[in-house]
C-alpha positions, 0 to 999 in steps of 0.5 A, a space after each residue: 500499499 502506497 505509505 501516503 495513501 496508509 496516511 490519509 486512509 490512517 487520518 479518514 478513519 479518525 473522523 468516525 473514531 473521534 465522534 463522540 455526540 456533544 449532548 452526551 457531555 450532560 448526559 455523563 454530567 463531564 463538565 468541558 474543558 473543565 466548565 461549569 453551566 454557569 461558566 465558571 471554572 470547576 474547582 480541582 485544587 487548592 493554591 496560596 499563590 495567585 486570586 483571580 476574580 471576575 465574578 461574585 456568587 449572591 445568596 443564591 449561587 449564582 453568579 454576579 459580575 464584578 469589577 476585575 480584581 487580580 491578587 499576588 499573594 493576598 495583594 492586589 495587583 493595582 496596589 502593587 502597580 501604584 507604587 513601583 509607578 509613581 516611583 518610577 522603578 522597575 517591580 520585576 524581581 520584587 514581584 517574582 520575591 513576592 510570588 515565589 516566598 509568600 512575602 514582600 522584600 525588605 530593601 536588603 532582601 531585595 537588592 540581594 534577590 536583584 545580585 542572585 538575578 543577576 548571577 545566573 543571566 550567563 549563559 553556559 557556552 554549550 547553551 549558546 553553541 545550542 541556540 545557534 545549532 536550534 537557528 528557526 522562526 519558532 523562539 517559543 521551540 528553542 526555549 523549551 529545548 533549552 529548558 530540557 536541556 539544562 537539565 543535563 547541566 544540573 548537578 542536581 536536576 530530579 532533587 525535589 526539595 524546597 532548597 533545590 526547587 527554590 535554587 532550579 526556579 531562580 536560575 529559570 527566571 534569570 535565564 529565560 531574558 538571555 536565551 530568548 534574547 539570543 535565540 532571536 539575536 540569532 534568528 535576525 541573524 540566519 534569516 534576516 541576514 541581520 548582524 549577530 549580536 550576543 551581548 552579555 548580561 550588564 550588573 545593576 540592570 533590571 531584567 525588563 532593561 537587561 533583556 532590552 539591551 541584549 536585545 536592541 544594545 541601547 536603543 531604547 528609552 526609560 520609558 521602553 524598560 519601565 513599560 516591559 517590566 509592568 507587562 512582566 508584572 502583570 503577567 507573571 502569576 495568574 492562578 492555578 488553573 489557566 492552562 499553562 499553569 495548570 499544565 506545570 501542576 499535572 506533570 509536577 503531581 507526577 514528581 518530574 523533573 522541573 526541566 520537563 514541568 516548565 518545558 510543557 508548561 511553554 508549550 501549552 502557553 504557545 498555542 494561539 488559544 492561551 499565549 499566543 493571542 496577542 498577536 491575532 490582536 495586533 494583526 486585527 488592528 493592522 488590518 482594521 487600520 487598512 480597512 477603515 478610512 475614518 478611525 473616529 467613525 462608531 458607524 464604520 467600525 461597528 459595520 465592519 466588526 459585524 462583518 467579521 462576527 458573520 464571518 464575512 471579513 478579516 480571517 472570517 472566523 468569526 471573532 473579534 479578538 482580545 474580547 472577551 475572558 474566561 474568568 473576567 465579566 466587567 473588567 480585565 484588571 491587567 487590560 486596565 493597567 496597560 490600557 493606562 500607560 499604553 496612552 502615555 507610551 502612545 504620547 512619547 511615539 507620536 501614535 496617539 490617533 492610534 492609540 485612540 482608535 484602538 481604544 474605540 475599537 475596544 469600546 464598540 467591540 464589546 458592543 458588538 459582540 455582546 450584541 451579537 451573541 445577545 449575551 446578558 453577561 457584561 464582557 471586557 477586552 483582556 490582556 491581549 487586546 493591549 500588550 501587542 500594541 504595547 511591544 510594538 511601540 517599544 519596537 519587539 519584534 511579533 516573534 518574541 511576543 508569545 516568548 515574552 509571555 513566558 518570561 514573565 510567566 515562569 515566576 508564576 510556574 515555578 511558584 505553583 510548582 514548588 507549593 504542588 510539592 510541598 503541600 501537605 495531602 497531595 497526590 497524583 493528579 489524575 482525572 477520570 473520562 468516561 468511554 462510552 464505546 461499546 465493547 467489540 468482538 475481537 476477529 482473528 487477523 484473517 478474518 477481517 
């Protein structure tokens, strides 16, 4: 039999073997996507790390929408971010310390932690060579392979004691920016034919500053660096239920090594329904800038958005990217913070017209999607609606949008891994799947 035909035949047979009627999920009480009927997440664990609040429950148990809130170790995100912005200082390392340890550092602890991060940012020369050998356009895949390779350089890779887990966590947080910057610079050289620069991280620079330095030398402003710092802070953690963090917790529950677990989290985040969504939004924004003649005309905007929702325009998926969230209802606190700072950055970059257009798209997008879906549930723009525009204004290429998300979320991943391996009564995570296929009688091969 022709091999290509065999692949086609196997694929065609999968059409039938994968068929599961939608009504069967209700019949057996299965929570599709681990979601309850009211849209809330199925409770599968407990955590002391992050808390995502998008609704409250009334006395009858029904969901009541509320302004979105995000908590890190009990502190509301806005309470952590506002002092940093007011004092114009970099805070990602401080937030990483908080998420890892459960407490805010004092000045001495923070200084020591920053020094520890800086000490661990340089890469082993073997990792650098490996990145060069792995040249390619998908930085997430290179990041994943480099993480797995770190296992071979770790003198104690399988030790899951608290001390060793914390050491590994700090090394991963420190090395992610360097791996991503080097991988992109090599991609830029091999694919785009540009000069190759491998810049060593500098002492006394924050993670955000060091990343921009390694990526762009000194072609960035202080506001660029502070904006990236904010992006890292608001993407550092999002509760245990988001797909990539849950992936890390599931794999950690088997007591596998840190590097295998984190590589699994990277694979999850890479998906376009998770970390890759910011690219969908910025590409849609570019399209709308071209298609809509008057950026201030709500009627023209609504007409085109409705064409998109009816699968008549743009990519014909029926989606307006960046609108709506699985948990947040009235607002996404991360998008609120980004929108505020994006306006400041747009003024510096001379892009206020585009910023105003994006704000109007948010307003009209929420309205059009709600009306199209006939949804009574409040809807908001999510983090991705503004993050891609900010990356673009900073001068960052799309190839590293999702890797930067990983650069931030490695903090939450490692904190959840440590918690998963250290709470009392832990067990391997093993949910059930109901098999609905009837038993079959076996037939010998000569009778088939």
